[in-house]
N, C-alpha and C positions, 0 to 999 in steps of 0.2 A: 638665385646664383651669381658667382659672376665667375666667366671663363675670359678672362680679360688678362693676357698673355703675361708676364713680369719675369727679370733676369734677379735672381735670389742670390748669384754666385759669381763670383769671376776673380781671378786669380792669373798672374801673371810673372816667370821667371827668366831671368837671364843668368848664364849660369859663366861661371869668373871664367877669367883666359887663360889663367894660371891654375887651374883645375887638376889636380896631379890623376881622379881616377872619374875622370868624366863622364856622366847619364848619359844613356843612351836615349834614341827620342821616346823609345816609347816609356823607359822611367821617368824620361823627363814630364811624361803626358798624364803619368801616371801621379806624380808630383803635384802639378799644378791643377791636375781633376780632386786630388785629395783637398789643396789647399781652399779650391772653390766649394767644395762640400762642406769645409770647416769655416769657411766666410760666410754663410749662410745661415750659421749658428744652428740648424736643425740636423741633428742625430738619426732622423729618420728619414730624412730628405732621399738617400742611398736607396732605399727602398724603392721610392714611386720613380725612380728615371726607367723609362719602359722605352727609351728614345738615345741612340750613341751614335755620335756623329764625328765620324776618322778624318781629316784634312787629308789629301794628298802628300806623303813625303816624297821628296826631292833626290836623297840620297844614301838613303838607309830604310829603306822597305820591309815589312814583315808579311809572313805566310795572311795572318787574320788579325791585324794589328786592333780594332775594334771588338772584337772578341777576348785579345789574350788583355787587354786592356780594362772590359768587363770583368773579368774572371778575377787579375790580380784585384780591382776594388770590390769586389763582392757582389758587383751587380750582376742583374738577370735581365736585359730589354729582349723586346718585344722584337726590337728594331736595332739591328748594330751594322751601321754602313760605313764604310770606306767610299772616299768620294773622289771626281777624279779630278784632274789638274785645271788649276783657278784662282787666283787673288778675289775673285769673286766670292768664290764660296763661302767665307764665314757670316758673312752679312746675308748668301742666298739662304742659308740653312735658317738667320735666324727669322727672315721672312716667312720659308717653310714653317718653322715651329711655329712660329705667331700662328699662323691661320690652323697647324691644328690643334693646336693648345685650345685656339679658341672653339672648334668642331668639338672639341672633345675624342678627338680621334687618340691622344697620346695625354699622358698624366704631368711628364718632368722630363724633360732635353738634356742631356749632356753634351759638348761639342769643343773638341781641342785640336791641338795640332803640335807639332816641335819641329824643329829642326838641330841638328848638333853638325852641321856640315862643317864649322870652326876645327870644332876637336878630331873630326875625322882626318882633315887636311894636316895638321900637326900630328896626327898618327903614321900618316902616308911621308911625311919627312921624316919619318925618325925618331919624333917628338916626344911620344910615348906609347905606350902597348894601351890597346882599349881590350875589356873584358866585357863585350856588350853582348847580347842577346843574337841571335843567327838574324842573316840580314836575308828574305827570301822574297821572290815575285809575289804579290797580295794576290789570293784565291781570286779575287774578282774585284771589280770596279764597279761602281752600284751609280749606275747614271749614264749620260752621253760622255764617251770620252774621245771628242773627235778632235783631231790635230788643231793647229792653230793657220797652218799653212797650207798650200796646194804645193803641189810637184813645182810650178814653177817657180815657188817664192822658193821651195825647199833649193832648187839649184842655183839659183844665189843667194844661198847662204844666210836668206833673210830671216832662218826659225831661230836666230841669234835676236834675242831682243834688243841686245847691246843695237843690233846695226838695222833693227825693224824701226826701232820708237825715234831714230834719229831722222829718217823719213818725214812722219809727222813734223818734225821742228823745222825742218825747212821748208816746208809747206806753210805751217804758220807763219815763222820768218818773214817768208814773204809778204804774206797778207796783211800782215800786220803795216808796214813798211817801216821797219826800224832797219838797219845797217845789221850787217855781219857783225859788228864790235859791237853797236847798240842793243842788239839781242845778245850779246853774249853777256853784256852784264847786264841785264831784266830777268837773264837765265840765272844769274847769278844773286843779286837781290834776294828774287824769291825762296831759292833753296838757303840763302844767311838767316830766313828768317825760320826757316825750318832747322837748322842747326844752331839757332838760340835755344830753342825748344827743347831739341835732345839735350842739351847741356848741361840743364836742371830736372832730368828725370831720370830719375835712378836705374831705372832698367832699359837704358839706352846703352847700346852696345857702345858708342863713341863720345862723350861725354866733353868734347873740346870743342868751344863756339867758332866757326870758322868763320871770317867774312866773305862780301860777295866777293870780290877782289879775287881772294885765295880760292874762292870754289871755282872761278870762271875763267882762270888764267892756267894753260898750261904749264909743266914745268915738270922737273922728273919723278916728285910726288906724286902729280895731279896730272899723267896723260893724256892727251886724246885717247879714247877708244874707240866711237864709232862718231867721226866727226858730224855735229859739233859737241859732242858732249866731252867733256871731263872725267874723270875718275870720281870724284867726286860728286859724279850729276847721277851714277848709275846706282842704283839699288844696290846694296851689298849683303851679298845672300850668305858670307864668309861668318854664321854667327851659329853662338848656341843657344836659340829661346825658344818656349814653350809660353803656352795662355789656351785657359779654358772657362767656359762660362755654362751656366746652368739656368735654364728656363722652366717655371712652372705658371699655374695660375693663381689669380686674387684670393679664390679659395681655399684653393691647396697649403698655398703661405701660410695664408691664415689659421689654418687644421693644423697645419705645422709648428705653430709658433714663430715664426719668420718675422721680426718686425717690422714693419713699415718703414722704419729708413733705411733698412738695406733694399727696399723696390726698387727699381729702376722699370719704367716700361718701354719698350718700342711700340710708338703710337703712328708710326709711316714707314712703307717700306713700299719699292718694285723692283723688277729686275726686268731687265730687255739686252737682246745682244743687237751691237752693229750689224752691217753687213760684214758674214761671216771671213773671207777672207779681204786681205784690205786691197789687193788688185784689182781688186770691181768693188769700190768704193767710189763713190761718186767725186766726194772731196777728202783728203785726208788731214785735212787738218778742223773738220769736224765731228758730232757724235750725234748724231740724234736719238741713239738710245741713252747717254746719258740725258740730255734734255727733256725728253718725255718720264724718264725712272724720277726727275725730279722734283717734275709736273705734278705725277700721280702722286710719289710719297707726300709732296706739302699739301696737298689735296685732303689726302687721306686723314693726315696731320692736322686737316684745321687751321695751319699756318701759311705765313709767308716767308719770302728769304730773309725780308728783315725780320722776322719772331728771331732765327739761328742766332742762340748766343755762340756758340764755337763752330767749326768745322773739323775733319780729321778727311781732308781730300786726297786719293790715293795717289802717289808720288816717288812711284819705281821710276821713274824720268822724266825731268824738265816736261817735256808735251802733255805726257797724261794728266799733271796736273795742271797746265796752266790750257788745255779746251777741257777738262771736265769744269775749273773754274769759270772758262766761258759759257760754258753751256747751263749751267746751275744759275748763274746772272748775279759772280761775284764782281766787282770791278777791281783794278787793280791793283787802287790804293785802299782797300778796305782794310780798315784798322784792327777787325775781328782774326783770331789765331786761328788759321787753315789747317791745322796739323795740333793732334792731342798726345799726339809721344814724340815727334820728333823728326816725322818722315823715314822710307825706307834706308835712302843711303845714309840716315845718321843714328837712327834709333837701332835701325836695322831690319833686312828683308828677309826673315824666315820662310822664306818657301811661300806654300800657298795659306798661311796661316799666319802673315802678318796683320790683317783685319780682327782678328778674333783681338788682337793687342790691341788695337785701336778702341774695339768696343767694352773691351777692360775698366782702358783708361777711361771713357765717357763715363761707364757706372760710378768708377772712381770720384769724378767730377760731378756728376748730379747728386750724389748722396751725399756729399758737401756742399751743395747749394743746389736745392730740388726748382729753386726756380728758372735754373741754367736747362737749356734744349740744345741739341748737338744734332747736326748730322753728319752721317759713316758714306763714304762712296767707296767701292770695290770694283776692281777691274781684272781681266783675266784676259791670258793669252795677251793679244794686241791689240788694246784700246777696241776688244771684241764684246766678253763678256763683261755686264753690269750689272753691279748692284747698291741699293742706295736703300739708308735706314734712318728712322729719324728718334730719336729719345729724348722721354722727360721724364720728370721726377712726379707728375701725375697722369691719371688713368687717362685713354683716346677720349677723345669727341667723335668717334668713330671706329666700331668693332672690326676687326679683324676676320676678313670674311674671303670663300674663294671666289674674289674677283678674276674675271673673266679680260684677260688683255690681250689676246691674242689678233684682235685688230691692227693696233698698232704696233704689235713687231711685225704683221704681214706689211701693214705701209711704208717699213723701216727696210725688210728685206726686198721690197718692189722696186727699190730705187739701186738694186744691185747692175752693173754697167754688164756688159759681155766680158765669156772670158779674154786672156787677153794674149798679145799675138806671139805665139813661140819663134817664129822667124819673119822678124822684121826688116824692113829694106827700105831707104828713102830720109825725109828730117822728120826728128825725134823732138818734140817740146819739153823741157824737164818742167816737171812737177816738183821732184822731190829728189835730195841725194844724199847719198853718203857716204863718208870716206874711212875707209879700216883702218886702223894702227896696230903698227906691232908691237910688243912690248916694252919695246926704248922711245916709244912717240913718234916711229918716221911709218906717215904716210905710205899705204901699199896696196891699196885697191879701192877703188870708186864705183858706186852704184847706184846707177838713174832712174826712176820711174818716171815716165812720162806720157806723151799722146804724140802720136802720128798724125799726119795730115788728116787721115778720113777720120780723127775723133779715136781711135783704138788705143787704147791702153798698151804697153810694151815695158817690160823689164830689158837694162843695158850695163854691161859693164863698160867703167870707161875707157877708153885706149889713149893713157896721156902717163906720160914717166913721174917721178916722184915730185920732179919741180913743176909739172902744170898741175899734178894734183895738190899741192902747196897754193896755189897762183888760186885754186877754186876755194880753198877756205879762208882766203882774202876779200872777195868780193861775191855779190849774189849772184847763182849762179840758174835759178829758179827763173823761168822764162826765155832760156837762153836756149838757141838749135842746136842740134847735133846732127852726121851723118852718124847712121845707124844701119847695122849691116849685118845679118847671122853669117858666125865664123862654122863651118864643119870642124874642124880641128878643136876648136873648146867644146863645141857644143853649146855655144851662147852667144845671146847677140851683145856687138860691140858696138858702142857710140862713141864716135871724135871731135873732139869740138875746137874752135879755133882759140888752144889758149895761151897766145905771146901775152896777151896782156891787150 
């Protein structure tokens, strides 16, 4: 008998931007789940599905999305789960499902998600009238649903990913030795590669290949959002997209008559978290969680990084992409494709479900060439939650088991810094910074994360006018010192620098 897990069905769908009666997220999930069942070629597969997972929905939730989906499809699962927030979730669920299938705890698994934020925003602008199912808060969320920011980070508006990820980027830039202009083009070139891939993907939301110069250069169409990121460097959540995956075992696939050329094997995987709150991470441009997840997933797959044919590196922002690539061990000039979709800014970033699209794309790739081996990385919150999976066209060397990775996680957690100083005074040395821009592209506020003279971490708002903020965008500010004080009136730390140039 073989309980080796296999993916036997995969589907994805991108709703046309001019659709007059757009499907709601639930209907999109029904469509891609039905298409994944059809893709398997096994009419009886539906009766085998005993686990259903639905990714957390951003802007149009339902009282019981997995139950409503199952009822519409005619599935009667013993487990129907609505999952917490996190872009890592699809790959995490593949890893979990692979272990459960290998252990005989389930027979077949359906996982899906969707967003229809583009159509919702069209309707809010009066562009169309929606006839969607009612949106309600979910009855329950299965699993830990912990906020990604602590109260201090939230106070400084760092719950916005577009403001948190630039902190990683400026820290990374300073460590690289590149000047701000050099690094700006470095980011542009990386994301131009993604844009090219998206331009050739029929499921991509944006099919126009953009040059590195266009991506990297601020303009009326490509303003800074949170410096140093232009609009084209931010994940695009304004999409209507859905994807679904179905997994079972080799034995069940054989019994159901699913042809072997449909089978794609998950052959390695691992999940770790970095120190949960960014403010307590010892280094802002490193990710021990990605490093260990890649190492352990490759060990399980009995492969080296050189054996991987293609990657899908999570790319919500350049820093997520660059840090993952560095931790995995992919050189800057590596010629291999680092995305199978075109990435979240160009393919589209449908909330927590993007990685399901990446996995569905990997399935299609491997079915066409069974010698291909793919690595998919997934990221939740603020480079916080990570999952990595490796896929192949042949069965794994090492079987899936309930491996205990807790000691590695404990070692990561043990590196956490003490809580930051809420009311700081003295000299603050900049570790990272972000400058927030308005919709016209003008700088309106800067935020610094840095160290006090005693080594403690603190966050502060930059006390500078617009000209001062513009100057801070032209030269490297990491490593500079400023005078920090707590302002009772605003309830925040304020830091002043000599920004005269």
